[in-house]
C-alpha positions in Angstrom: -82.6 -95.4 -154.2 -84.4 -98.8 -153.8 -81.9 -100.1 -156.3 -79.1 -99.3 -153.8 -80.9 -101.4 -151.2 -81.2 -104.3 -153.7 -77.5 -104.1 -154.6 -76.5 -104.1 -150.9 -78.7 -107.1 -150.3 -77.2 -108.9 -153.2 -73.6 -108.2 -152.0 -74.5 -109.5 -148.5 -75.7 -112.7 -150.1 -72.6 -112.9 -152.4 -70.4 -112.6 -149.3 -72.3 -115.3 -147.4 -74.0 -112.9 -145.0 -77.6 -113.4 -144.1 -80.1 -110.8 -145.0 -79.5 -108.1 -142.3 -82.0 -107.0 -139.7 -80.6 -103.5 -140.0 -78.8 -102.0 -143.1 -77.2 -98.6 -143.8 -77.0 -97.6 -147.5 -74.8 -94.6 -148.4 -75.3 -93.1 -151.8 -72.3 -90.9 -152.8 -74.1 -89.7 -155.9 -77.2 -88.5 -154.0 -75.4 -87.5 -150.8 -77.9 -89.5 -148.8 -77.7 -92.1 -146.0 -80.7 -94.5 -145.8 -81.3 -96.7 -142.8 -83.4 -99.8 -143.3 -85.0 -102.1 -140.7 -85.6 -105.3 -142.6 -86.7 -104.0 -146.0 -88.5 -100.9 -144.6 -86.9 -97.5 -144.8 -86.6 -96.2 -141.3 -84.5 -93.1 -141.8 -83.2 -90.9 -144.7 -80.5 -88.3 -144.0 -78.6 -85.7 -146.0 -74.8 -86.4 -145.7 -71.5 -85.3 -147.0 -68.9 -87.7 -148.4 -65.4 -86.9 -149.7 -64.5 -83.8 -151.7 -62.3 -86.2 -153.7 -63.5 -88.9 -156.0 -64.6 -92.2 -154.3 -61.6 -94.4 -153.6 -60.7 -97.4 -151.5 -56.9 -96.7 -151.7 -55.0 -95.7 -148.6 -54.1 -92.0 -148.5 -56.6 -91.1 -151.3 -59.0 -89.3 -148.9 -61.8 -90.7 -151.0 -64.9 -92.3 -149.5 -64.5 -96.1 -149.9 -67.1 -98.1 -151.8 -68.5 -101.6 -151.1 -69.8 -103.6 -148.2 -68.6 -102.6 -144.8 -69.8 -103.3 -141.3 -70.0 -101.1 -138.1 -66.8 -102.2 -136.3 -67.1 -99.8 -133.3 -69.6 -97.4 -131.8 -67.9 -94.5 -130.0 -69.3 -91.6 -128.1 -72.4 -93.0 -126.3 -73.8 -90.4 -123.9 -71.8 -87.5 -125.2 -73.8 -84.3 -126.0 -74.3 -83.2 -129.6 -71.4 -81.2 -130.9 -68.8 -82.9 -128.6 -65.4 -82.9 -130.3 -63.4 -86.1 -130.7 -59.7 -86.5 -131.3 -58.3 -90.0 -131.9 -61.7 -91.4 -131.1 -61.7 -89.8 -127.6 -64.1 -87.1 -126.4 -62.2 -83.9 -125.7 -64.8 -82.4 -123.3 -65.3 -79.4 -125.6 -68.1 -78.5 -128.0 -67.0 -77.5 -131.4 -68.3 -73.9 -130.8 -65.8 -73.6 -128.0 -62.9 -73.9 -130.4 -61.3 -71.0 -132.2 -62.5 -69.9 -135.6 -59.3 -71.2 -137.1 -59.8 -74.7 -135.6 -63.4 -74.7 -136.8 -62.4 -74.0 -140.4 -61.4 -77.7 -140.7 -63.7 -80.7 -140.5 -64.0 -81.9 -137.0 -65.3 -85.2 -135.8 -68.3 -84.5 -133.5 -71.1 -86.2 -131.5 -70.7 -89.9 -132.3 -68.5 -92.2 -134.4 -69.4 -95.3 -136.2 -66.1 -96.8 -137.3 -66.3 -98.9 -140.5 -64.5 -102.1 -141.4 -64.5 -103.3 -145.0 -65.8 -106.8 -145.7 -64.4 -107.3 -149.2 -60.8 -108.6 -149.2 -58.7 -106.8 -151.8 -61.5 -104.2 -152.4 -62.0 -102.5 -149.0 -60.3 -104.9 -146.6 -56.6 -105.7 -146.2 -53.5 -104.2 -147.8 -53.6 -100.7 -149.1 -57.4 -100.6 -149.4 -58.3 -101.3 -145.7 -61.2 -99.1 -144.6 -60.6 -99.8 -140.9 -56.9 -99.0 -141.1 -57.8 -95.7 -142.9 -60.0 -94.7 -139.9 -63.1 -94.1 -142.0 -66.2 -93.2 -140.0 -69.8 -92.1 -140.1 -69.8 -89.1 -137.7 -71.2 -85.7 -136.8 -69.7 -82.5 -138.2 -69.1 -78.9 -137.3 -70.1 -78.0 -140.8 -73.7 -79.0 -141.0 -74.3 -76.2 -143.5 -72.2 -78.1 -146.1 -74.2 -81.3 -145.9 -75.8 -82.4 -149.2 -72.5 -81.8 -151.1 -69.1 -83.5 -150.9 -67.1 -81.9 -148.1 -65.2 -84.6 -146.1 -61.8 -86.2 -146.2 -63.3 -89.6 -146.9 -65.7 -90.1 -144.0 -69.5 -89.9 -144.1 -70.6 -86.7 -142.2 -74.0 -86.2 -140.8 -76.1 -83.7 -138.8 -75.2 -84.1 -135.1 -78.7 -84.9 -134.0 -79.1 -87.4 -136.8 -75.9 -89.3 -136.0 -76.9 -89.5 -132.4 -80.3 -91.0 -133.4 -78.7 -93.4 -135.9 -76.1 -94.4 -133.3 -78.8 -95.6 -131.0 -80.5 -97.7 -133.7 -77.5 -99.6 -135.0 -75.2 -102.4 -133.6 -71.6 -103.4 -134.2 -71.7 -105.9 -137.1 -74.6 -104.1 -139.0 -73.7 -103.8 -142.7 -73.0 -100.5 -144.4 -73.2 -100.4 -148.2 -71.5 -97.4 -149.8 -71.8 -96.8 -153.6 -71.4 -94.0 -156.0 
């Protein structure tokens, strides 16, 4: 996994970004999210990425690859398990929803909205991560973490996304690779 960190660092340099103070690395192959402070691993979390193959294309429902940044942090102060619709807290915990509603993937607890930084790869046109509403977020299906299960987003344990949310800032880079 250290190789992922080195590739992220190299991509930041190639795009003219200084070495980041904080860096998130998402490994699709390992279904892991790593959070670095400087070059020190501060957090390692089991995640779920897309059920479909990785893809940067609009409507593919694949997890997009490449260098991104945290564009927005949404949900500060909400309790773990809070349901979000259109990036707005609904006031309901996912356990309050019907069994039918809970069958699908629900966005819970916190949202880190991503913006691609590589024009033509994950930014602009039909490959724009931000326009695709790709997030790192909590899930109502924590039991599925560790295997692909999402519709393109990076899903995390509700407690872990709340913790990560407090550690990161808008503009922090997120490297996603398969």
